[in-house]
C-alpha positions as CSV (number, residue, x, y, z in Angstrom):
1,M,-1.0,-22.7,-10.0
2,N,0.2,-21.4,-6.6
3,P,0.3,-24.2,-3.9
4,S,-1.0,-21.7,-1.2
5,R,-4.3,-20.2,-2.2
6,V,-4.6,-17.4,0.3
7,A,-5.4,-13.9,-0.9
8,L,-5.7,-10.5,0.9
9,V,-8.3,-8.0,-0.3
10,A,-7.7,-4.5,1.1
11,D,-10.6,-2.1,0.3
12,D,-12.9,0.0,2.5
13,D,-15.9,-1.0,0.5
14,E,-17.3,-4.1,2.2
15,F,-19.6,-5.1,-0.6
16,F,-16.7,-4.9,-3.2
17,R,-14.5,-7.0,-0.8
18,I,-17.2,-9.6,-0.7
19,A,-17.7,-9.6,-4.5
20,L,-13.9,-9.8,-5.2
21,G,-13.6,-12.6,-2.6
22,F,-16.3,-14.5,-4.5
23,I,-14.5,-14.1,-7.8
24,L,-11.1,-15.2,-6.2
25,K,-12.7,-18.3,-4.7
26,N,-15.1,-19.4,-7.4
27,K,-13.2,-18.4,-10.6
28,L,-9.5,-18.5,-9.5
29,H,-9.7,-21.2,-6.8
30,F,-8.4,-19.4,-3.8
31,T,-9.3,-21.3,-0.6
32,E,-9.1,-18.4,1.8
33,I,-9.7,-14.7,1.5
34,L,-8.5,-12.2,4.2
35,E,-10.3,-8.9,4.2
36,T,-9.2,-5.5,5.6
37,G,-10.5,-2.0,5.3
38,S,-7.4,0.1,5.6
39,L,-3.7,0.0,4.7
40,D,-2.6,-0.4,8.3
41,E,-4.8,-3.4,8.8
42,A,-3.5,-4.9,5.5
43,I,0.1,-4.5,6.6
44,E,-0.6,-6.2,9.9
45,R,-2.3,-9.1,8.2
46,L,0.7,-9.5,5.9
47,S,3.0,-9.6,8.9
48,E,0.9,-12.2,10.6
49,R,0.6,-14.7,7.7
50,D,3.4,-16.0,5.6
51,D,1.1,-17.9,3.2
52,I,-0.5,-15.0,1.4
53,T,0.5,-15.1,-2.2
54,L,-1.8,-12.3,-3.6
55,A,-2.6,-8.9,-2.1
56,L,-5.1,-6.6,-3.8
57,F,-5.2,-2.9,-2.8
58,D,-7.6,-0.1,-3.4
59,L,-5.9,3.3,-3.8
60,A,-8.7,5.2,-2.1
61,M,-8.9,3.3,1.2
62,P,-7.9,4.9,4.5
63,G,-4.1,5.2,4.9
64,M,-3.4,4.9,1.2
65,Q,-2.0,8.3,0.3
66,S,0.4,7.4,-2.4
67,A,1.9,4.4,-4.2
68,A,4.9,4.7,-1.9
69,S,3.0,2.5,0.6
70,L,2.9,-0.3,-2.0
71,A,6.6,0.1,-2.7
72,A,7.2,-0.4,1.0
73,V,5.1,-3.6,1.0
74,R,7.1,-4.8,-2.1
75,D,10.4,-4.1,-0.3
76,I,9.5,-6.3,2.6
77,H,7.5,-9.0,0.8
78,P,9.4,-9.3,-2.6
79,D,7.6,-12.6,-3.5
80,L,4.1,-11.3,-2.8
81,M,2.0,-10.5,-5.9
82,V,0.8,-7.0,-5.3
83,V,-2.2,-5.7,-7.4
84,V,-4.1,-2.5,-7.4
85,V,-7.8,-2.8,-8.0
86,S,-9.0,0.8,-8.3
87,A,-11.9,2.9,-9.6
88,S,-9.3,5.5,-10.9
89,S,-8.4,5.3,-14.6
90,R,-6.1,8.3,-14.4
91,R,-2.8,7.6,-16.3
92,S,-0.8,9.3,-13.5
93,D,-2.2,6.9,-10.9
94,I,-1.5,3.9,-13.0
95,L,2.1,5.0,-13.8
96,A,2.7,5.8,-10.1
97,A,1.5,2.3,-9.1
98,L,3.6,0.6,-11.7
99,T,6.7,2.6,-10.6
100,A,6.1,1.2,-7.1
101,G,6.7,-2.3,-8.5
102,I,3.2,-3.7,-8.5
103,N,2.2,-6.8,-10.6
104,G,-0.8,-5.2,-12.2
105,Y,-3.4,-2.4,-12.2
106,V,-7.0,-3.7,-12.6
107,P,-10.0,-1.2,-13.1
108,K,-12.9,-1.8,-10.8
109,G,-15.3,-1.1,-13.7
110,L,-14.6,-4.5,-15.3
111,G,-17.2,-7.2,-15.2
112,A,-16.7,-10.3,-13.1
113,S,-15.4,-12.4,-15.9
114,E,-13.0,-9.7,-17.1
115,L,-11.8,-9.0,-13.6
116,A,-11.1,-12.7,-13.1
117,E,-9.3,-12.9,-16.4
118,A,-7.2,-9.8,-15.6
119,I,-6.1,-11.2,-12.2
120,G,-5.5,-14.6,-13.8
121,T,-3.2,-13.0,-16.3
122,I,-1.2,-11.6,-13.3
123,L,-1.1,-14.9,-11.5
124,N,0.4,-16.4,-14.7
125,G,3.3,-14.0,-14.5
126,A,2.3,-11.1,-16.7
127,V,2.0,-7.5,-15.7
128,Y,-1.6,-6.3,-16.4
129,V,-2.5,-2.7,-17.2
130,P,-5.8,-1.3,-18.5
131,P,-6.1,-1.2,-22.3
132,S,-6.4,2.6,-22.1
133,M,-2.7,2.8,-21.2
134,A,-2.0,2.1,-24.9
135,G,-3.1,5.6,-25.7
136,R,-1.5,8.9,-24.9
137,A,-2.7,10.9,-21.9
138,S,-4.7,14.0,-22.7
139,P,-3.2,17.4,-21.8
140,S,-5.6,17.8,-18.9
141,E,-4.5,14.4,-17.5
142,E,-0.8,15.3,-17.9
143,A,-1.4,18.6,-16.1
144,E,-3.3,16.8,-13.4
145,G,-0.6,14.2,-13.0
146,A,2.2,16.9,-12.8
147,A,0.2,18.8,-10.2
148,S,-0.4,15.7,-8.1
149,R,3.3,14.8,-8.1
150,G,4.2,18.3,-7.2
151,N,1.7,18.3,-4.3
152,Q,3.0,15.0,-3.0
153,E,6.6,16.2,-3.1
154,E,5.6,19.4,-1.3
155,R,3.6,17.5,1.3
156,G,6.5,15.1,1.9
157,H,8.9,18.0,2.6
158,R,6.6,20.2,4.7
159,T,4.1,18.1,6.6
160,I,3.4,14.5,7.8
161,E,-0.2,14.4,6.7
162,F,0.6,11.5,4.4
163,L,1.3,9.2,7.4
164,T,-1.3,6.6,8.5
165,P,-2.1,6.7,12.2
166,R,0.1,3.6,12.8
167,Q,3.0,5.1,10.9
168,R,2.7,8.3,13.0
169,E,3.0,6.2,16.1
170,V,6.0,4.4,14.8
171,L,7.7,7.7,13.9
172,L,7.0,9.1,17.3
173,L,8.8,6.2,18.9
174,L,11.6,6.3,16.4
175,V,12.2,9.9,17.3
176,Q,12.6,8.8,20.9
177,G,15.3,6.3,20.0
178,F,13.4,3.0,20.3
179,S,14.5,0.0,18.2
180,N,12.2,-1.9,15.9
181,K,11.9,-4.6,18.5
182,E,11.0,-2.1,21.2
183,I,8.5,-0.3,18.9
184,A,6.9,-3.7,18.1
185,R,6.5,-4.5,21.8
186,K,5.1,-1.1,22.7
187,L,2.6,-1.1,19.9
188,K,1.8,-4.8,20.2
189,L,2.9,-5.4,16.6
190,G,5.1,-8.0,14.8
191,E,8.6,-6.9,13.9
192,G,7.7,-7.5,10.3
193,T,4.9,-5.0,10.5
194,V,7.2,-2.4,12.0
195,K,9.7,-3.0,9.1
196,I,7.0,-2.3,6.5
197,H,5.9,0.9,8.3
198,M,9.6,1.9,8.6
199,A,10.1,1.4,4.9
200,A,7.1,3.5,4.1
201,L,8.4,6.2,6.4
202,F,11.7,6.3,4.6
203,R,10.0,6.7,1.2
204,G,7.5,9.2,2.4
205,L,10.0,11.4,4.2
206,R,12.6,10.9,1.4
207,V,15.3,9.7,3.8
208,R,17.8,6.9,3.6
209,N,18.1,5.6,7.2
210,R,16.7,5.6,10.7
211,Q,18.8,8.6,11.7
212,E,17.5,10.8,8.9
213,A,14.0,9.6,9.6
214,A,14.3,10.5,13.3
215,A,15.7,13.9,12.4
216,A,12.9,14.6,10.0
217,G,10.3,13.4,12.5
218,A,11.7,15.6,15.2
219,R,11.3,18.6,12.9
220,L,7.8,17.8,11.7
221,L,6.1,16.3,14.7
222,P,4.5,18.7,17.2
223,M,6.3,18.8,20.5
224,T,3.1,18.0,22.4
225,E,2.6,14.9,20.3
226,S,6.2,13.7,21.1
227,R,5.5,14.1,24.8
228,N,2.2,12.2,24.6
229,S,3.5,9.3,22.4
230,P,2.4,5.7,23.2
231,V,4.5,4.0,25.9
């Protein structure tokens, strides 16, 4: 059992957040549930609290464009248990999330008892995946997965549509040469939050450091946006 029983539920469906929070409290004995409706809000809660041991993310909520965002969370919070709870049963989505280093992928379609059992399995140290992963993907699923990966790569190279609003603000300030501490002060964020956004930017832009990210941002961001960045 984890000594700290605080969990974060990130999902834009309020009723599902409530239902999942009930399961976490009544079946898995968590004492506090933090709720957010977007990826940006979830990242900020994680930077504000150091006692969160479990974070559950929906793949379809605002700001969640790819599993790269979860990989960035994993980079900054290596001890955090990161779980996807999603309505998607596509093999490509499950594999992409597992590649990001999550601790488990739980389908939303499970009943309350099955959902609790799946999350309990993860809390006990196992990586949970849907039973459907035991089978082979159909040709249509494989084609869809390949097309999705191709679209993500093209999007990463050509546009910045994959960025959340907060990541866009961070990139704008990075292009202007501000440090993480300065960016945190200007956006009224914790430095830990800025680090997660920066890690997500590196992955999304396919760059290795701040200099390359700034160069990519300068190419991709409209000039009018750079002039009107938050100060």
